[in-house]
C-alpha positions as CSV (number, residue, x, y, z in Angstrom):
1,X,-66.7,-78.7,67.4
2,X,-64.3,-80.5,65.1
3,X,-62.9,-78.7,61.9
4,X,-59.9,-81.0,61.5
5,X,-61.1,-82.2,58.2
6,X,-61.1,-78.8,56.9
7,X,-57.6,-77.6,58.0
8,X,-55.6,-75.9,55.3
9,X,-52.0,-77.0,55.9
10,X,-50.6,-75.0,52.8
11,X,-51.6,-71.9,55.1
12,X,-50.2,-72.9,58.2
13,X,-46.4,-72.8,58.7
14,X,-46.0,-73.4,62.4
15,X,-47.1,-75.9,65.1
16,X,-47.1,-74.5,68.6
17,X,-47.1,-76.9,71.4
18,X,-47.9,-76.3,75.1
19,X,-46.2,-78.9,77.2
20,X,-47.8,-79.7,80.7
21,X,-51.4,-81.0,80.1
22,X,-50.8,-81.1,76.5
23,X,-48.0,-83.3,75.3
24,X,-46.6,-84.2,78.7
25,X,-47.9,-87.6,80.1
26,X,-48.9,-87.7,83.9
27,X,-45.6,-89.4,84.6
28,X,-43.9,-86.1,83.3
29,X,-42.7,-87.9,80.3
30,X,-43.2,-87.1,76.5
31,X,-44.2,-90.5,74.8
32,X,-42.2,-92.0,72.2
33,X,-45.3,-91.8,69.9
34,X,-45.6,-88.0,70.6
35,X,-41.7,-87.6,69.9
36,X,-41.8,-89.5,66.5
37,X,-45.1,-87.4,65.5
38,X,-43.2,-84.1,66.3
39,X,-40.3,-85.3,64.2
40,X,-42.6,-86.3,61.4
41,X,-44.1,-82.6,61.5
42,X,-40.5,-81.3,61.2
43,X,-39.8,-83.7,58.4
44,X,-43.0,-82.3,56.7
45,X,-41.6,-78.8,56.8
46,X,-43.4,-77.4,59.6
47,X,-41.6,-75.2,62.4
48,X,-42.4,-76.7,65.6
49,X,-42.4,-74.3,68.6
50,X,-42.8,-75.4,72.4
51,X,-44.7,-72.5,74.4
52,X,-44.6,-73.5,78.0
53,X,-45.2,-71.9,81.2
54,X,-41.9,-73.7,82.5
55,X,-38.6,-71.7,82.3
56,X,-36.0,-73.0,79.9
57,X,-34.2,-75.0,82.7
58,X,-37.3,-76.7,83.5
59,X,-38.5,-77.3,80.0
60,X,-35.2,-79.2,78.6
61,X,-35.2,-82.0,81.1
62,X,-38.7,-83.1,79.8
63,X,-38.1,-83.0,76.2
64,X,-36.4,-85.8,74.4
65,X,-33.0,-84.8,73.2
66,X,-34.0,-84.9,69.6
67,X,-36.5,-82.0,70.3
68,X,-34.3,-79.9,72.5
69,X,-32.9,-77.6,69.8
70,X,-36.4,-76.5,68.7
71,X,-37.6,-73.0,69.6
72,X,-38.8,-72.7,73.3
73,X,-41.2,-69.9,74.3
74,X,-40.8,-70.2,78.2
75,X,-42.2,-68.5,81.3
76,X,-45.4,-67.9,79.3
77,X,-43.7,-65.7,76.9
78,X,-41.2,-64.2,79.2
79,X,-38.2,-66.1,77.8
80,X,-37.4,-67.3,74.2
81,X,-34.7,-69.7,73.4
82,X,-33.6,-71.0,69.7
83,X,-31.4,-73.7,69.5
84,X,-30.4,-73.4,73.2
85,X,-29.7,-69.7,72.7
86,X,-31.5,-67.1,74.6
87,X,-32.8,-64.5,72.3
88,X,-35.4,-62.5,74.4
89,X,-36.3,-62.0,78.1
90,X,-38.9,-59.8,79.4
91,X,-37.9,-58.6,83.0
92,X,-40.3,-57.5,85.8
93,X,-39.8,-53.9,87.1
94,X,-37.7,-54.1,90.1
95,X,-39.9,-51.9,92.3
96,X,-43.0,-54.3,91.5
97,X,-40.8,-57.3,92.5
98,X,-39.7,-55.7,95.7
99,X,-43.4,-55.0,96.4
100,X,-44.7,-58.2,95.4
101,X,-42.3,-60.4,97.5
102,X,-43.0,-58.0,100.5
103,X,-46.8,-58.7,99.9
104,X,-46.2,-62.4,99.7
105,X,-44.1,-62.7,102.7
106,X,-46.6,-60.4,104.7
107,X,-49.5,-63.0,104.0
108,X,-47.0,-66.1,104.4
109,X,-47.8,-67.2,100.8
110,X,-45.2,-69.4,99.1
111,X,-43.8,-68.5,95.9
112,X,-41.2,-69.2,93.2
113,X,-39.0,-66.2,91.7
114,X,-37.7,-67.3,88.4
115,X,-35.0,-65.3,87.0
116,X,-33.4,-65.8,83.4
117,X,-31.3,-68.8,84.5
118,X,-31.8,-69.7,88.1
119,X,-34.7,-69.6,90.7
120,X,-35.3,-69.1,94.3
121,X,-37.8,-70.1,96.7
122,X,-39.2,-68.8,99.9
123,X,-38.7,-70.2,103.4
124,X,-42.5,-71.8,103.3
125,X,-42.6,-75.1,102.1
126,X,-44.8,-76.2,99.2
127,X,-45.3,-79.5,97.4
128,X,-44.6,-77.7,94.1
129,X,-41.1,-77.5,94.9
130,X,-40.8,-81.2,94.1
131,X,-41.3,-80.6,90.5
132,X,-38.5,-77.9,90.0
133,X,-35.5,-78.9,88.3
134,X,-32.0,-78.3,90.0
135,X,-31.4,-76.7,93.4
136,X,-32.8,-73.1,94.2
137,X,-30.2,-70.0,94.5
138,X,-30.3,-67.6,97.2
139,X,-32.9,-65.0,96.4
140,X,-30.3,-62.1,96.3
141,X,-28.3,-64.0,93.4
142,X,-31.5,-64.4,91.5
143,X,-32.8,-60.8,91.8
144,X,-29.6,-59.2,90.8
145,X,-29.9,-60.6,87.2
146,X,-33.6,-59.7,87.0
147,X,-36.8,-61.6,87.5
148,X,-39.0,-62.9,84.7
149,X,-41.8,-64.6,86.6
150,X,-43.2,-64.9,90.2
151,X,-45.2,-68.0,90.8
152,X,-47.6,-67.4,93.5
153,X,-48.3,-70.9,94.9
154,X,-51.6,-70.4,96.9
155,X,-54.9,-68.6,96.4
156,X,-55.2,-65.7,98.9
157,X,-58.0,-63.0,98.3
158,X,-56.3,-59.9,99.5
159,X,-53.1,-60.8,97.5
160,X,-55.1,-61.5,94.4
161,X,-56.8,-58.1,94.8
162,X,-53.5,-56.3,94.9
163,X,-52.2,-58.3,92.0
164,X,-55.1,-57.7,90.1
165,X,-54.7,-53.8,90.8
166,X,-51.3,-53.9,89.5
167,X,-52.4,-55.5,86.3
168,X,-55.1,-52.9,85.9
169,X,-52.3,-50.4,86.2
170,X,-50.2,-52.2,83.5
171,X,-47.5,-52.8,86.0
172,X,-47.6,-56.7,85.4
173,X,-49.5,-59.6,83.7
174,X,-51.3,-61.8,85.9
175,X,-52.1,-65.4,84.4
176,X,-54.0,-68.0,86.4
177,X,-53.2,-71.8,86.1
178,X,-56.3,-73.7,86.5
179,X,-55.0,-77.1,86.6
180,X,-52.3,-76.3,89.1
181,X,-54.3,-73.5,91.1
182,X,-51.5,-71.0,91.0
183,X,-50.8,-67.7,89.6
184,X,-48.0,-66.3,87.4
185,X,-46.7,-62.8,87.7
186,X,-44.9,-61.6,84.7
187,X,-43.9,-58.3,83.0
188,X,-46.8,-56.2,81.1
189,X,-48.1,-57.8,78.0
190,X,-46.3,-61.4,78.5
191,X,-48.3,-64.0,77.1
192,X,-47.9,-67.0,74.5
193,X,-49.3,-64.9,71.8
194,X,-47.0,-61.9,72.3
195,X,-43.9,-64.6,72.2
196,X,-45.2,-65.7,68.8
197,X,-45.3,-61.9,67.6
198,X,-41.9,-61.4,69.3
199,X,-40.5,-64.1,67.1
200,X,-41.7,-62.3,63.9
201,X,-44.5,-64.8,63.2
202,X,-48.1,-64.5,62.1
203,X,-50.5,-66.3,64.7
204,X,-52.8,-67.0,61.9
205,X,-50.2,-69.2,60.3
206,X,-50.0,-71.1,63.5
207,X,-51.6,-74.3,64.6
208,X,-51.8,-74.3,68.6
209,X,-52.2,-77.0,71.1
210,X,-53.0,-76.1,74.6
211,X,-55.0,-76.9,77.5
212,X,-55.3,-74.2,80.2
213,X,-56.1,-70.4,80.5
214,X,-52.2,-69.2,79.9
215,X,-52.7,-70.8,76.2
216,X,-56.0,-69.1,75.6
217,X,-54.8,-65.9,74.0
218,X,-52.7,-68.1,71.4
219,X,-55.4,-70.4,70.8
220,X,-58.1,-67.6,70.1
221,X,-55.7,-65.9,67.5
222,X,-54.1,-69.2,65.9
223,X,-55.1,-70.3,62.5
224,X,-56.2,-73.7,64.0
225,X,-56.7,-74.4,67.6
226,X,-56.7,-77.8,69.4
227,X,-57.9,-78.0,72.9
228,X,-56.7,-80.8,75.1
229,X,-58.6,-82.0,78.1
230,X,-61.4,-80.5,80.0
231,X,-59.7,-77.6,81.8
232,X,-61.3,-75.0,79.3
233,X,-64.8,-74.6,79.6
234,X,-66.9,-75.1,76.3
235,X,-67.5,-71.2,76.5
236,X,-63.9,-70.4,76.7
237,X,-62.8,-72.5,73.9
238,X,-62.3,-70.6,70.5
239,X,-64.8,-71.3,67.7
240,X,-63.6,-73.7,65.3
241,X,-61.3,-75.6,67.6
242,X,-60.4,-79.3,67.7
243,X,-61.0,-80.9,71.0
244,X,-58.8,-83.9,72.1
245,X,-60.0,-85.4,75.2
246,X,-56.6,-86.7,76.6
247,X,-52.9,-86.2,76.2
248,X,-52.3,-89.8,75.1
249,X,-54.4,-88.9,71.8
250,X,-52.4,-85.9,70.9
251,X,-49.7,-87.7,68.7
252,X,-52.5,-89.1,66.4
253,X,-53.5,-85.4,65.6
254,X,-50.0,-84.6,65.2
255,X,-49.3,-87.5,62.7
256,X,-52.5,-86.5,60.9
257,X,-51.1,-83.0,60.3
258,X,-47.9,-84.4,59.0
259,X,-49.5,-86.4,56.5
260,X,-51.8,-83.8,55.4
261,X,-48.8,-81.7,54.9
262,X,-46.9,-84.1,53.1
263,X,-50.0,-84.6,50.9
264,X,-50.0,-81.0,49.9
265,X,-46.3,-80.8,49.1
266,X,-46.4,-83.6,46.5
């Protein structure tokens, strides 16, 4: 379904952009065309917000310098930065972290522990480590400042059963990243939709661009949803969404929004 021609820009104030699989090209860069389109949105008086599974330290290196001052909702809503300053962090319960790491180690599952600033990996190697910025810290050094997210890098049914149990007990939030086939364990209630609400913003005034299951809550509650790629099934996608088949086409839609907003303001 494509409702792009009926979008009422006067009622929409914010453009929320997922990063990986939405605006980030396969070579892990944001194209010049997409950068210019985002700047055109800002010039058109939209507030642009990045909402990503990446922690802040991994989001900043893939954003052009001209965009790095914009608000970043990181760790799927577990961290929020405005103009490079941390404003919110949602920390996992220490007891749950201890139990989760014991569970993963017992089943020899690779993982990444994301703290507010730093991260740690386990002894088991995983290809995902190549995508991480900076060097990992010692696990104890990360744990002492609180854990925002644990990335579970392998599927294992007994582990997933226990994680789902903890989520049902409201001890954590479990989010599946379908494209990467990994799971994020975060504090209860953490997601991108809640990140928008934490900023005091009305989701109905947001235009959301996303591509994966961790975007779904915000896509469904946004004033207008753009779904990129084919990761989300037709049944999962929100009604009234605009579908974009590939990352390389996103900038055209961003420019179109900027143009429509400029025409409204005239």
